[in-house]
Residue, then its C-alpha position, 0 to 999 in steps of 0.5 A: m536475500n539472494t535473488e538468484q534463489k528465486t524464492h520468497l521471504i515472509h515479513d511477519r506482522n509482529s516484527r513490524g515497528k510501532t508508533l503509539t501515541g494518544w491518537l495514532d497506532s501505526r505499524h511500520t513494515f519498513s524502517f520509518g521514523g523512530f523504527y530502524d532496521p538495516n534489513r528493512m529499508g524497503f524492497r526494490t523501489l517500495r520504501v514505506i508501508n505504514e498501517d495506520r489507525v487514527i482515532p476520531g477527530a485526529g490526524f496528521g498535521t500540515h507537513s511536507h514531502r519531496d521526490m516521493e510517490i505517496l499512495t493512500y489506501v483506506l481500509s475502513g473509515e474516511i480520511a480528509h486530505k488537504d494540500n497546498l495545490g488546492n485539493g480538498e478531498i475525502i478518501k474512502p474505502g475503495d479509493a486510491q489516492i496518489m501524490s507525486a511530491g516532486t519539488g515539494i508538496t505540503h498537506s494534512e490528513f485528518n479523520p473527519s468523523q467524531s465517532k469512527p476511527v479510520h484504518l488506512l495504509q500509507i505507501w511510499i515508492l521511490p520515483d523514477r524522476q526527480g524535481i517534477k511539478p507536484r500532482y494529485e490524483q484520486r480514483s474510486f474502485s467498486p467492490v465488484e471490480k476487485q471481488g475474486k480478481l486482481r484490479l489494477i489501481a496504479a500503473p506508470d501509464g495509468r491504463n484501465g482507470a488506474v492512477t498514474i505512478y512515476q515508477d515501473v511498478e503496477i499495484y493491484v488489489a483483490q478481495l477473496e472469499l472461500g472457494q475463490p482461488l486466484n493466481y498471479l505469475v511473477k515474470p522473470e526479472r521482475y519482483a513482487w510484494v504481497q501485503v495482506t491487508q485484511g483477513n487470512l490468506t494462503i500463498n502457495d503453502e504459506i499461511l498469512k494474516a493481516g499485516d504480513g508481507v511477502q517479498i518475491s524475487g524472480a519468477e514464481n506462480l503465486i496461488f492465493h486461497t482464503d478460508i475466512g476472506a481476505e484482501i491483498l495489495l500486490f506490487d509488481l516491481a522492476 
């Protein structure tokens, strides 16, 4: 994409990659695992957005990562996290959980429910430093904090109760209802990605549905509307 055009580009939900197993339904916005598209290798430092649905009692077995900022955001249900740092937490809707993999972290993620599936986003962002000591952080954000407004959930300085992320990126979440327009100005020399996580959304004149993503290159005033309700994640990127 020519960034000098200062335009935005829609990534349609139906063009995402898929991983379907007996326990996992995963959709990949960017190249991941067995899905490879040279035009979908990430956007700026945003490398992975996986939308995962995991059946009751199943999950991701113990595995390792290095030098990556990994954010988990749960849409419905719960996911149980364990790692070799000694953390054992339940991640619920409204929580933002981040791991800085650094020199190496080993963890597992399982759906602890025996009756309800879990629906979540796994997000990877390239860090601004390598070889750091691995770390874990988790914060909870109430519905009122994001209703009709953009709530900062991750930032390099961890301000306003956000989790700290080792990259020049700010991540916001917002829940919108009919009659609750919202706007966000992408500043010159900045970039943005908007991920529709639930519901239907109009950005300026573009109609989007859950799973769609929009990349924005350069200054643009984004105006959000919804007719049935929506939730979004917005990434403001260097």
